[in-house]
VEXTOR-936817 format. One record per residue (C-alpha): x, y, z. Coordinates in steps of 0.05 Angstrom, whole numbers, plus 32768, in hexadecimal, padded with zeros to 4 digits. Layout:
N
XYZ;...
# end
This chain:
235
7E3880E77A7A;7E0581047A4A;7DD8813C7A62;7DE381817A80;7E1281897ABB;7E0E81C17AEE;7E3781FF7AE0;7E7C82067B02;7E7382127B4C;7E7482597B65;7EA282727B9C;7E7382667BD6;7E60821F7BC0;7EA982107BB4;7EBC82237BFB;7E8181FE7C1A;7E8F81BD7BF3;7ED981C37C06;7EC681C97C4F;7E95818F7C4D;7EC781637C29;7EF681687C65;7EC2814A7C94;7EC481007CA8;7E9D80CF7C7E;7E5480CF7C96;7E0D80CF7C7B;7E0781177C94;7E42812A7C68;7E2081097C2C;7DE181307C3C;7E0881717C3E;7E2781627BFB;7DE281547BDE;7DCA81977BF8;7E0581B77BD4;7DEE819A7B92;7E1181577B8E;7DF481127B86;7E1180E87BBF;7DED80A97BD5;7DE280A27C20;7E0E80637C21;7E4880817BF9;7E86808D7C23;7EAA80D07C1A;7EE580D17C4A;7F0981137C5A;7F22812C7C17;7F2D816C7BEF;7EF3817C7BC0;7F0981BA7B9A;7EDD81D97B63;7EB881987B55;7E7D819F7B26;7E5581607B39;7E6381257B66;7E3680EB7B52;7E4480B37B83;7E1980747B82;7E0C80477BBF;7E4D802C7BDE;7E7980597BB2;7EB380787BD6;7EE780AE7BD7;7F22809E7C05;7F4580C97C38;7F7580FD7C1F;7F5E80F97BD7;7F5E813B7BAF;7F2981497B7B;7F37818A7B57;7F1281AE7B1E;7EEE816E7B08;7EAC817B7AE3;7E8D81377AF4;7EA381007B23;7E7380C57B19;7E7F80847B3F;7E4F804A7B35;7E3B801A7B6D;7E7680037B96;7EA980297B6D;7EDC80577B8D;7F2180717B9B;7F4980627BDA;7F7880917BFF;7FA780C87BE7;7F9580CA7B9D;7F9581097B72;7F5F81147B3E;7F6081567B18;7F4D81777AD7;7F5F81B77AB2;7F1E81DF7AA9;7F3381FC7A66;7F2881B97A43;7EE081B77A5B;7ED281F17A2C;7EFB81D579F1;7EC281B079CD;7E7B81BE79E4;7E64817C79C4;7E95815179EB;7E7C81417A31;7EBB811B7A46;7EEE81517A5A;7EF2815A7AA5;7ECC811B7AB5;7EDF80DB7ADB;7EAD80A17AD6;7EB7805E7AF9;7E8C80217AEC;7E707FF47B22;7EA57FDC7B54;7EDF7FFD7B2E;7F1780117B5D;7F54803E7B64;7F85802B7B9B;7FB5805D7BBC;7FE080987BA5;7FCF80997B5B;7FCC80D87B30;7F9280DF7B00;7F8D81197AD0;7F4581187AB4;7F4A81577A8A;7F3781307A4C;7F0A80FE7A71;7F1880BB7A92;7EE9807F7A95;7EF2803B7AB7;7EC87FFE7AAA;7EA97FD57AE1;7ED97FAE7B0E;7F157FD07AEE;7F4C7FEA7B1C;7F8D800F7B25;7FB27FE37B57;7FEF7FF57B81;8008803C7B81;802180767B56;800280697B13;7FF780A77AE8;7FC080B57AB5;7FC680F27A88;7F8C81067A5A;7FA781447A38;7FE681557A12;800A818679E4;800581827999;8049819E7988;803981A8793E;7FFB81D3794C;801681EE798F;7FD581DC79B1;7FC281B679EF;7F8C818379E0;7F6081567A0C;7F63810C79FC;7F3880DD7A26;7F4F809B7A45;7F21805E7A4B;7F3080217A77;7F087FE37A66;7EDF7FB37A91;7F067F8A7AC5;7F497FA57AB0;7F827FA77AE3;7FB97FDB7AE0;7FF47FD07B0F;802180017B35;804780397B11;802180327ACF;802180707AA2;7FE5807B7A76;7FF080AF7A40;7FB880D97A1F;7F8780B779F2;7F91806F7A09;7F6080367A0E;7F6C7FF97A39;7F427FBC7A25;7F187F8F7A52;7F347F5A7A80;7F7D7F6A7A76;7FB87F737AA6;7FEA7FAC7A9D;802D7F9C7ABF;80517FCB7AF0;807780047AD1;80567FFE7A8C;8047803A7A60;800580347A3B;8004805779F8;7FCA805679C6;7F95802079C5;7FAB7FDD79E1;7F917FAB79AE;7F7A7F6C79D1;7F4D7F5D7A0C;7F637F287A3E;7FAE7F337A37;7FEA7F447A62;800A7F857A4B;804F7F9D7A60;80877FCB7A4B;809180127A31;806880177A08;803D7FDE7A22;80357FA379F2;800D7F6379F6;80357F2B7A15;80057EF07A1D;7FBC7EE07A2B;7FAA7EE47A75;7F717ECC7AA1;7F617EBB7AE9;7F2E7EC27B20;7F3E7F0D7B27;7F1B7F1B7AE5;7EDB7EFA7AFD;7ED97F147B44;7E997F327B62;7EBA7F5E7B97;7EDA7FA27B88;7F1A7F967BAF;7F4A7F5B7BB3;7F507F497BFC;7F8A7F2B7C21;7F777EE57C39;7F757EDA7C84;7F9B7E987C7F;7FC57E757C4B;7FBE7E2D7C39;
# end
Protein backbone atom coordinates (compact mmCIF):
# COMPACT_ATOMS: atom_id res chain seq x y z
CA UNK A 1 0.00 0.00 0.00
CA UNK A 2 3.02 2.26 0.19
CA UNK A 3 3.27 5.22 -2.15
CA UNK A 4 1.10 8.21 -2.92
CA UNK A 5 -2.57 7.75 -3.64
CA UNK A 6 -4.71 10.13 -5.68
CA UNK A 7 -6.53 12.89 -3.80
CA UNK A 8 -10.19 12.34 -2.85
CA UNK A 9 -12.35 12.46 -5.98
CA UNK A 10 -14.03 15.73 -6.86
CA UNK A 11 -17.75 16.11 -7.41
CA UNK A 12 -17.70 15.52 -11.19
CA UNK A 13 -15.47 12.43 -10.99
CA UNK A 14 -17.60 11.08 -8.14
CA UNK A 15 -20.77 11.34 -10.25
CA UNK A 16 -19.13 9.83 -13.34
CA UNK A 17 -17.69 6.87 -11.43
CA UNK A 18 -21.05 6.30 -9.74
CA UNK A 19 -22.76 6.23 -13.14
CA UNK A 20 -20.18 3.91 -14.70
CA UNK A 21 -20.37 1.58 -11.69
CA UNK A 22 -24.04 0.91 -12.45
CA UNK A 23 -23.24 -0.40 -15.95
CA UNK A 24 -23.12 -4.14 -16.68
CA UNK A 25 -19.76 -5.87 -16.40
CA UNK A 26 -17.84 -5.38 -19.65
CA UNK A 27 -14.38 -4.51 -20.92
CA UNK A 28 -15.77 -1.15 -22.03
CA UNK A 29 -16.78 -0.45 -18.44
CA UNK A 30 -13.26 -1.29 -17.29
CA UNK A 31 -11.88 1.06 -19.94
CA UNK A 32 -14.14 3.88 -18.71
CA UNK A 33 -13.00 3.31 -15.12
CA UNK A 34 -9.39 3.51 -16.27
CA UNK A 35 -10.12 6.79 -18.05
CA UNK A 36 -11.52 8.06 -14.75
CA UNK A 37 -8.22 7.36 -12.99
CA UNK A 38 -8.63 3.82 -11.70
CA UNK A 39 -6.47 0.76 -12.40
CA UNK A 40 -8.83 -1.96 -13.62
CA UNK A 41 -7.47 -4.86 -15.65
CA UNK A 42 -9.36 -5.64 -18.86
CA UNK A 43 -10.29 -9.10 -17.52
CA UNK A 44 -11.51 -7.88 -14.12
CA UNK A 45 -15.27 -8.19 -13.65
CA UNK A 46 -17.10 -5.22 -12.15
CA UNK A 47 -20.82 -6.03 -12.03
CA UNK A 48 -23.45 -3.30 -11.47
CA UNK A 49 -22.51 -1.80 -8.09
CA UNK A 50 -22.41 1.49 -6.20
CA UNK A 51 -18.97 3.13 -6.26
CA UNK A 52 -19.31 6.23 -4.11
CA UNK A 53 -16.33 8.52 -3.42
CA UNK A 54 -13.73 5.82 -4.11
CA UNK A 55 -10.14 7.07 -4.23
CA UNK A 56 -8.56 4.24 -6.25
CA UNK A 57 -9.80 0.92 -7.58
CA UNK A 58 -6.82 -1.34 -8.26
CA UNK A 59 -8.19 -4.57 -9.72
CA UNK A 60 -5.84 -7.22 -11.09
CA UNK A 61 -6.78 -9.71 -13.84
CA UNK A 62 -9.82 -11.87 -12.94
CA UNK A 63 -10.57 -9.78 -9.82
CA UNK A 64 -14.25 -9.08 -9.32
CA UNK A 65 -16.85 -6.93 -7.61
CA UNK A 66 -20.27 -8.59 -7.44
CA UNK A 67 -23.67 -7.19 -8.27
CA UNK A 68 -25.29 -4.92 -5.70
CA UNK A 69 -22.09 -4.36 -3.73
CA UNK A 70 -21.63 -0.90 -2.18
CA UNK A 71 -18.16 0.66 -1.93
CA UNK A 72 -18.32 3.98 -0.08
CA UNK A 73 -15.58 6.48 0.90
CA UNK A 74 -12.81 3.88 0.54
CA UNK A 75 -9.37 5.36 -0.18
CA UNK A 76 -7.96 2.23 -1.82
CA UNK A 77 -9.60 -1.01 -2.94
CA UNK A 78 -6.84 -3.36 -4.15
CA UNK A 79 -7.71 -6.89 -5.25
CA UNK A 80 -4.92 -9.20 -6.44
CA UNK A 81 -5.38 -11.73 -9.25
CA UNK A 82 -8.60 -13.71 -8.90
CA UNK A 83 -9.65 -12.02 -5.65
CA UNK A 84 -13.06 -10.48 -5.18
CA UNK A 85 -16.37 -10.01 -3.48
CA UNK A 86 -19.64 -11.55 -4.59
CA UNK A 87 -23.10 -9.98 -4.45
CA UNK A 88 -24.72 -7.57 -1.99
CA UNK A 89 -21.76 -6.75 0.22
CA UNK A 90 -21.15 -3.39 1.90
CA UNK A 91 -17.61 -1.95 2.12
CA UNK A 92 -17.24 1.50 3.65
CA UNK A 93 -14.89 3.80 5.53
CA UNK A 94 -15.12 7.01 7.53
CA UNK A 95 -12.90 9.58 5.76
CA UNK A 96 -11.91 11.30 9.02
CA UNK A 97 -9.62 8.40 9.95
CA UNK A 98 -7.69 8.79 6.72
CA UNK A 99 -6.38 12.10 8.10
CA UNK A 100 -5.70 10.81 11.61
CA UNK A 101 -2.04 9.80 11.15
CA UNK A 102 -0.26 10.96 7.97
CA UNK A 103 2.37 8.22 8.41
CA UNK A 104 -0.18 5.38 8.53
CA UNK A 105 -1.29 4.31 5.05
CA UNK A 106 -3.84 1.71 6.25
CA UNK A 107 -6.97 3.74 7.16
CA UNK A 108 -9.60 3.60 4.45
CA UNK A 109 -7.95 0.72 2.57
CA UNK A 110 -9.08 -2.80 1.72
CA UNK A 111 -6.44 -5.12 0.27
CA UNK A 112 -7.10 -8.72 -0.78
CA UNK A 113 -4.41 -11.22 -1.69
CA UNK A 114 -4.53 -13.55 -4.65
CA UNK A 115 -7.78 -15.57 -4.84
CA UNK A 116 -9.12 -14.22 -1.54
CA UNK A 117 -12.91 -14.11 -1.49
CA UNK A 118 -15.90 -12.51 0.22
CA UNK A 119 -19.22 -14.29 -0.26
CA UNK A 120 -22.64 -12.57 0.05
CA UNK A 121 -24.16 -9.93 2.34
CA UNK A 122 -21.24 -9.17 4.61
CA UNK A 123 -20.52 -5.76 6.19
CA UNK A 124 -16.92 -4.55 6.11
CA UNK A 125 -15.88 -1.34 7.82
CA UNK A 126 -12.37 -0.54 6.53
CA UNK A 127 -11.97 2.79 8.31
CA UNK A 128 -8.82 1.53 10.05
CA UNK A 129 -7.75 -0.75 7.19
CA UNK A 130 -8.53 -4.37 6.32
CA UNK A 131 -6.18 -6.88 4.69
CA UNK A 132 -6.79 -10.49 3.67
CA UNK A 133 -4.09 -12.97 2.73
CA UNK A 134 -4.23 -15.12 -0.38
CA UNK A 135 -6.96 -17.77 -0.53
CA UNK A 136 -8.56 -16.44 2.67
CA UNK A 137 -12.32 -16.02 2.68
CA UNK A 138 -15.46 -14.90 4.46
CA UNK A 139 -17.90 -17.73 3.75
CA UNK A 140 -21.67 -17.73 4.10
CA UNK A 141 -23.45 -14.50 5.00
CA UNK A 142 -23.72 -11.59 7.44
CA UNK A 143 -20.27 -11.43 8.99
CA UNK A 144 -19.22 -8.01 10.30
CA UNK A 145 -15.77 -6.44 10.42
CA UNK A 146 -15.27 -3.22 12.41
CA UNK A 147 -11.93 -1.37 12.26
CA UNK A 148 -12.57 1.65 14.47
CA UNK A 149 -13.89 2.17 17.96
CA UNK A 150 -14.36 4.54 20.88
CA UNK A 151 -11.72 4.94 23.58
CA UNK A 152 -14.04 5.78 26.47
CA UNK A 153 -11.23 6.98 28.74
CA UNK A 154 -9.93 9.51 26.21
CA UNK A 155 -13.33 10.09 24.59
CA UNK A 156 -11.80 9.58 21.15
CA UNK A 157 -12.61 7.43 18.16
CA UNK A 158 -9.52 5.60 16.96
CA UNK A 159 -8.80 3.48 13.83
CA UNK A 160 -7.51 -0.04 14.49
CA UNK A 161 -6.70 -2.23 11.48
CA UNK A 162 -7.73 -5.85 11.02
CA UNK A 163 -5.53 -8.45 9.30
CA UNK A 164 -6.73 -11.84 8.06
CA UNK A 165 -3.99 -14.39 7.38
CA UNK A 166 -3.29 -16.65 4.42
CA UNK A 167 -5.86 -19.40 3.68
CA UNK A 168 -8.01 -18.53 6.69
CA UNK A 169 -11.73 -19.36 6.55
CA UNK A 170 -14.28 -17.32 8.50
CA UNK A 171 -17.82 -18.72 8.59
CA UNK A 172 -21.25 -17.03 8.66
CA UNK A 173 -22.18 -14.42 11.27
CA UNK A 174 -18.64 -13.91 12.55
CA UNK A 175 -17.95 -10.58 14.28
CA UNK A 176 -14.44 -9.15 14.02
CA UNK A 177 -13.77 -6.32 16.47
CA UNK A 178 -11.18 -3.54 15.91
CA UNK A 179 -7.50 -4.40 16.02
CA UNK A 180 -7.76 -8.18 15.46
CA UNK A 181 -5.45 -10.52 13.61
CA UNK A 182 -6.53 -13.94 12.35
CA UNK A 183 -3.64 -16.36 11.73
CA UNK A 184 -2.96 -18.45 8.65
CA UNK A 185 -4.84 -21.64 7.77
CA UNK A 186 -7.42 -21.45 10.55
CA UNK A 187 -11.20 -21.92 10.65
CA UNK A 188 -13.44 -19.56 12.61
CA UNK A 189 -16.78 -21.17 13.48
CA UNK A 190 -20.20 -19.62 12.81
CA UNK A 191 -21.30 -16.95 15.25
CA UNK A 192 -17.86 -16.43 16.78
CA UNK A 193 -16.59 -13.08 18.03
CA UNK A 194 -12.92 -12.45 17.28
CA UNK A 195 -11.18 -10.24 19.80
CA UNK A 196 -7.48 -9.40 19.83
CA UNK A 197 -4.83 -11.55 18.15
CA UNK A 198 -5.73 -15.21 17.73
CA UNK A 199 -2.57 -17.00 18.83
CA UNK A 200 -2.10 -20.14 16.73
CA UNK A 201 -2.15 -20.88 13.00
CA UNK A 202 -3.90 -24.03 11.79
CA UNK A 203 -6.56 -24.14 14.53
CA UNK A 204 -10.34 -24.18 14.82
CA UNK A 205 -11.58 -21.14 16.77
CA UNK A 206 -15.07 -20.79 18.21
CA UNK A 207 -17.01 -18.90 20.86
CA UNK A 208 -17.39 -15.36 22.18
CA UNK A 209 -14.63 -14.43 22.41
CA UNK A 210 -13.22 -17.01 20.01
CA UNK A 211 -10.69 -19.40 21.54
CA UNK A 212 -8.57 -22.18 20.07
CA UNK A 213 -10.38 -25.54 20.17
CA UNK A 214 -8.18 -27.98 18.27
CA UNK A 215 -5.74 -28.20 15.35
CA UNK A 216 -7.44 -28.40 11.98
CA UNK A 217 -6.43 -29.34 8.45
CA UNK A 218 -7.92 -30.55 5.18
CA UNK A 219 -7.89 -30.13 1.44
CA UNK A 220 -9.57 -26.72 1.75
CA UNK A 221 -6.36 -25.19 3.09
CA UNK A 222 -4.35 -26.40 0.10
CA UNK A 223 -6.83 -25.62 -2.67
CA UNK A 224 -5.78 -23.82 -5.86
CA UNK A 225 -9.19 -22.35 -6.79
CA UNK A 226 -10.68 -19.25 -5.15
CA UNK A 227 -14.15 -20.70 -4.54
CA UNK A 228 -15.35 -24.03 -3.20
CA UNK A 229 -17.67 -25.50 -5.81
CA UNK A 230 -20.65 -27.79 -5.33
CA UNK A 231 -19.86 -31.21 -6.87
CA UNK A 232 -22.01 -32.24 -9.82
CA UNK A 233 -22.49 -35.74 -8.40
CA UNK A 234 -21.99 -37.47 -5.08
CA UNK A 235 -20.29 -40.78 -4.64
